[in-house]
C-alpha positions as CSV (number, residue, x, y, z in Angstrom):
1,M,179.6,38.8,56.1
2,T,183.1,40.2,55.5
3,L,184.5,38.2,58.5
4,N,183.1,35.0,57.0
5,L,184.6,35.8,53.6
6,K,188.0,36.4,55.2
7,R,187.8,33.0,57.0
8,L,186.9,31.3,53.8
9,A,189.8,33.1,52.1
10,L,192.2,31.9,54.7
11,T,190.9,28.3,54.3
12,L,191.4,28.5,50.6
13,C,195.0,29.8,51.0
14,V,195.9,26.8,53.3
15,F,194.3,24.4,50.8
16,A,196.1,26.0,47.9
17,F,199.4,25.7,49.7
18,C,198.9,22.0,50.4
19,Q,197.9,21.3,46.8
20,T,200.8,23.3,45.4
21,S,203.2,21.3,47.6
22,Q,201.8,18.1,46.4
23,A,202.2,19.3,42.8
24,Q,205.9,18.9,43.1
25,L,205.3,15.1,43.1
26,G,204.7,15.0,39.4
27,F,201.4,16.6,38.5
28,S,201.4,18.2,35.0
29,H,201.2,22.0,34.4
30,E,199.5,24.4,32.0
31,I,200.3,28.0,31.3
32,G,198.2,30.7,29.6
33,V,197.4,34.3,29.0
34,I,194.0,36.1,29.6
35,T,192.6,39.5,28.7
36,G,189.3,41.2,28.5
37,P,187.0,44.1,29.5
38,V,186.5,45.0,33.2
39,Q,183.5,46.7,34.8
40,F,184.6,48.3,38.1
41,R,181.8,48.9,40.6
42,S,182.8,51.5,43.1
43,D,181.7,54.7,44.9
44,F,181.9,56.7,41.7
45,G,178.5,57.4,40.1
46,S,175.1,56.2,41.2
47,R,174.6,52.7,42.4
48,E,172.6,50.4,40.2
49,N,172.8,52.9,37.4
50,E,173.6,51.2,34.1
51,R,175.3,54.3,32.6
52,T,177.7,54.3,35.5
53,N,178.2,50.5,35.3
54,F,179.0,50.4,31.6
55,G,180.7,53.8,31.6
56,N,183.3,52.9,34.3
57,S,184.9,50.1,32.3
58,G,188.5,49.2,31.6
59,I,190.8,46.4,30.6
60,G,192.5,43.5,32.4
61,I,195.4,41.2,31.4
62,G,197.0,38.3,33.2
63,L,199.2,35.2,33.2
64,V,197.8,32.0,34.5
65,H,199.3,28.7,35.6
66,Y,197.4,25.5,36.2
67,I,198.2,22.4,38.2
68,N,196.5,19.5,36.4
69,F,195.9,16.6,38.9
70,S,194.7,14.1,36.2
71,Y,198.1,13.7,34.5
72,R,201.6,13.1,35.7
73,A,204.4,14.7,33.7
74,D,207.2,12.7,35.3
75,C,205.9,9.4,33.8
76,N,203.7,10.6,30.9
77,C,200.7,8.7,32.4
78,Y,197.4,9.4,34.1
79,T,197.3,9.8,37.9
80,T,195.1,7.6,40.2
81,D,191.5,7.8,39.0
82,T,189.9,9.7,41.8
83,Y,187.0,12.2,41.6
84,F,189.2,15.1,42.7
85,N,191.9,14.4,40.2
86,D,189.4,14.1,37.3
87,H,187.3,17.2,38.2
88,F,189.5,19.8,39.8
89,K,192.4,22.0,38.7
90,L,194.4,24.6,40.7
91,R,194.8,27.9,39.0
92,N,197.5,30.4,40.0
93,E,197.4,33.9,38.5
94,I,199.1,37.2,38.3
95,S,197.0,39.9,36.6
96,W,196.5,43.6,36.3
97,N,193.5,45.8,35.5
98,K,192.9,49.5,35.0
99,T,189.6,51.3,34.8
100,K,188.8,55.0,34.2
101,L,186.3,56.2,36.7
102,E,183.7,59.0,36.3
103,H,180.6,60.2,38.1
104,L,177.8,59.3,35.7
105,G,174.1,59.3,36.0
106,R,171.3,61.8,36.8
107,W,173.4,63.8,39.3
108,T,175.8,64.9,36.5
109,Q,173.3,65.5,33.7
110,P,173.6,68.9,31.9
111,D,170.4,70.2,33.6
112,R,172.2,70.0,36.9
113,T,173.9,73.4,37.4
114,S,174.8,73.4,41.0
115,D,178.4,73.6,42.4
116,N,178.1,70.0,43.6
117,A,177.2,68.9,40.1
118,D,180.2,70.7,38.8
119,R,182.3,69.0,41.5
120,L,181.1,65.6,40.5
121,R,181.7,66.2,36.8
122,G,185.2,67.5,37.5
123,H,186.1,64.5,39.6
124,T,187.6,61.5,37.7
125,G,190.2,58.9,38.4
126,Y,191.6,55.5,37.7
127,A,191.5,52.2,39.6
128,K,194.8,50.3,39.0
129,N,195.2,46.9,40.6
130,L,197.8,44.2,40.6
131,D,196.6,40.8,41.7
132,I,198.3,37.6,42.7
133,G,196.2,34.6,43.8
134,T,194.8,31.1,43.5
135,Q,191.5,29.6,42.5
136,L,190.2,26.1,42.7
137,E,188.4,25.2,39.4
138,F,185.7,22.5,39.3
139,F,184.9,20.8,36.0
140,P,181.6,18.9,36.1
141,L,182.7,16.8,33.2
142,S,185.7,14.5,33.1
143,I,189.0,16.3,32.6
144,R,190.5,13.1,31.2
145,S,187.7,12.8,28.6
146,F,188.1,16.4,27.6
147,Q,191.9,15.9,27.1
148,A,191.1,12.8,25.0
149,Y,188.6,14.7,22.7
150,G,185.6,13.0,24.4
151,Y,184.0,16.5,24.0
152,R,185.2,19.8,22.8
153,I,183.7,22.1,25.5
154,A,184.4,21.7,29.2
155,P,182.5,24.1,31.5
156,F,183.8,25.0,34.9
157,V,183.2,27.1,38.0
158,S,185.9,28.4,40.4
159,L,186.4,30.0,43.8
160,G,189.6,31.5,45.2
161,V,191.4,34.3,46.9
162,H,193.7,37.0,45.6
163,Y,196.1,39.5,47.2
164,T,195.6,42.9,45.6
165,S,198.0,45.8,45.5
166,F,196.0,48.9,44.5
167,N,197.3,52.3,43.4
168,P,194.3,54.6,42.5
169,E,194.6,57.9,40.8
170,V,192.4,60.9,41.5
171,I,191.9,63.9,39.2
172,T,189.7,67.0,39.7
173,T,189.3,70.0,37.3
174,Y,186.8,71.8,39.6
175,D,187.6,75.5,40.3
176,N,186.4,76.5,43.7
177,G,187.4,80.2,43.2
178,S,190.5,80.0,45.3
179,N,193.0,79.5,42.4
180,D,193.5,76.0,43.7
181,V,192.2,74.1,40.6
182,G,193.3,70.5,40.5
183,N,194.4,70.3,44.1
184,I,193.1,66.9,45.3
185,G,194.0,67.7,48.9
186,D,191.4,70.5,49.0
187,P,188.1,69.1,50.1
188,N,186.3,72.1,48.6
189,N,187.1,70.6,45.2
190,F,184.9,67.6,45.8
191,Y,181.3,66.9,46.6
192,S,180.4,68.9,49.6
193,I,178.1,66.3,51.2
194,W,181.0,63.8,51.6
195,A,182.9,63.9,54.9
196,P,186.4,65.3,54.9
197,G,188.9,62.6,54.0
198,S,186.5,60.7,51.7
199,V,189.0,61.1,48.8
200,D,192.4,59.5,49.2
201,P,194.5,58.1,46.4
202,A,197.0,56.5,48.7
203,P,198.2,53.1,47.5
204,G,197.5,50.1,49.6
205,S,196.8,46.4,49.6
206,T,194.0,44.1,50.5
207,W,192.6,40.6,50.0
208,S,189.8,39.8,47.7
209,M,187.4,36.9,47.0
210,V,187.2,35.7,43.4
211,T,184.6,33.4,41.9
212,S,184.0,32.7,38.2
213,A,182.2,30.6,35.6
214,G,183.3,29.7,32.1
215,F,184.3,27.0,29.7
216,R,187.3,25.7,27.8
217,Y,187.2,24.9,24.1
218,K,189.8,22.4,22.8
219,I,191.6,23.5,19.7
220,G,194.6,21.0,19.8
221,P,196.1,18.2,21.8
222,L,198.0,20.7,23.9
223,S,196.0,23.9,23.7
224,D,192.6,25.3,24.7
225,L,190.7,28.5,24.4
226,M,189.0,29.8,27.5
227,L,186.1,32.1,28.2
228,D,185.6,33.2,31.8
229,L,183.3,35.6,33.6
230,R,184.7,36.7,37.0
231,W,183.3,38.4,40.1
232,Q,185.9,39.8,42.4
233,Y,185.0,41.4,45.8
234,Y,187.6,43.4,47.6
235,F,187.8,43.5,51.4
236,D,188.5,47.2,51.3
237,D,186.5,50.3,50.1
238,W,189.6,52.4,49.1
239,V,190.5,50.5,46.0
240,D,189.1,53.4,43.8
241,G,190.5,56.2,46.0
242,L,187.0,57.1,47.2
243,N,185.1,56.1,50.3
244,H,182.3,58.5,51.1
245,D,179.8,58.0,53.9
246,L,176.5,58.4,52.1
247,V,173.8,55.9,53.0
248,Y,174.0,54.0,49.6
249,N,177.7,53.2,50.1
250,K,176.8,49.8,51.4
251,H,179.5,47.6,49.9
252,N,183.2,47.5,49.3
253,D,184.5,47.9,45.8
254,W,184.1,45.0,43.4
255,L,184.4,44.2,39.7
256,L,183.2,42.0,36.8
257,W,185.8,40.8,34.3
258,L,184.9,38.9,31.1
259,N,188.2,37.5,29.9
260,V,189.3,35.2,27.0
261,G,192.4,33.2,27.3
262,Y,194.8,30.8,25.6
263,I,196.0,27.8,27.6
264,Y,199.0,25.6,26.7
265,Y,199.7,22.2,28.2
266,L,203.3,21.7,29.2
267,D,204.2,18.2,27.9
């Protein structure tokens, strides 16, 4: 599955490059800002546990740039009326997100008094990611009609690929009795069932697949509000600084991001 996703990511990169090159021929541009809450799903906590999912939440911010194929800025006129020009936009983005991570759920409840429970409670961290990437957005309704106030709401779905630079942070407050409290290099400070080397906060980079669904709401001739729910799947399991070998570690790290944005059309 991961190999197929990587092939799709490469295809999207080539397509984005071709479309961006064509954009220099006069297509119009839009810029905007986005922000909103992030849920980071990682190897912290218990999988499918809602306390973990909602507890390991953070914030994301970003700048977006759109290539609008339906309008030409060089002649202040519409482009050739094709289905692609009237229903697709290319979205380029640079964004950053940060999430505090904790082990939540039944294994860290107060009634758990083992050393391993204490290790889990003392182990926290941060996932910090810088993204640069491209998405192709599809609007089922006419982009031209939306710009001309034919309707105020324009739904869309998107698919794209991002390059992610991650720089996780690992913290432990567990005291293993060796006066080595807080040493993240000591495996005795972490869950004993994990294999040695399961905790590693080394920075790195990876590709990720991004898909989203949302809508725009027109508030002016040259401005829209946007609401967007994103799913982002990383092609790496070290984005959170933890990659243990337990049987329920079935997937790489991924996130959900609900963002709101303001989009301005460059006239």
